[in-house]
N, C-alpha and C positions, 0 to 999 in steps of 0.2 A: 490447478496450475498445470497438471500433467507434466511429468518430469522426464522429458526425452533425453536430457543431458545427464541423467542420473546424478543430480546434484545432491549433496548431503544436506537434507532439509533439517537436520538436527543441529546444525551449526548456528551460532548466535550472529547471524547476518541476514540482511534483507536481499530481496530480489525484485527487480522491476519487471512487472508482468506486461504492462501496456502503457504507452504514453501517446496522448493526442495533443492537439493544439491547446485545449483548455481543460483537459482532464487526464487522469491516469489511475493506475492501480499497482500496488506493491504487495508482496508477500513477506511478512515479518514475524518474528517470534511474538507470541501473545504477551510476553512480559514487557515489551517495549512501550515506553510512554509516548504520548502524542508528540512531545518535543523531540524525542529521539527519532521517531518516524519522519517528522518534517525535516530534521537535519539530514537524514539519509536521503530523502527525496531531493533536497537542494543540492547535495553533493553528487548524487548519481544522475539525476535528470538535468540539473542546472537551473538557473534562474528562470522564473516563469515569464519574465518580460512585462509584467504588469505591476502597477503600483503596490498592490497588496501581496503579490507573490503567491506561492502555493499555500493551500489550506486543506485540512482534512474535510471531506464532504460532510455536509449537515445531514442528519437523519432524514430520510424521505420514506414515508409509508409505502410508496409505490416501487421502491427499489430495495431489494433484499429485506423485505418486511421491516424497513426502517432501521436496520442495523448498519452501523458504519464499519464495524469489524465483523467480517464473515469468516466462518471456519474454513481453513484450507482443506480441500478434499484429500490431499496427499499426506498430511502430517498433522496430528492432533495438537502439537505444541505451537502451531502457526496460524495466523489469520491473514486474510486479504483485506486491504484497506484502500478505499477510493479517495482520491484527492482531486482538487480543481483549483482554478485561479479565477 
């Protein structure tokens, strides 16, 4: 994530890393459930504008070794999660 703003990454809150038209990534505490992550995405990013809305990305062996939750390089208690619509 690289932390140029010196954010407190130990806080129980999420951060939006990137958002595209059909995809995005967030940094969240490891303990957050999928439902909590999706609620955060909907609140912070807004509606996807598609019938199905945002969803956590499906595991893909060609992306991050098939992991949906990838270890945050800046804080052991956090993960990066990909989502799409």
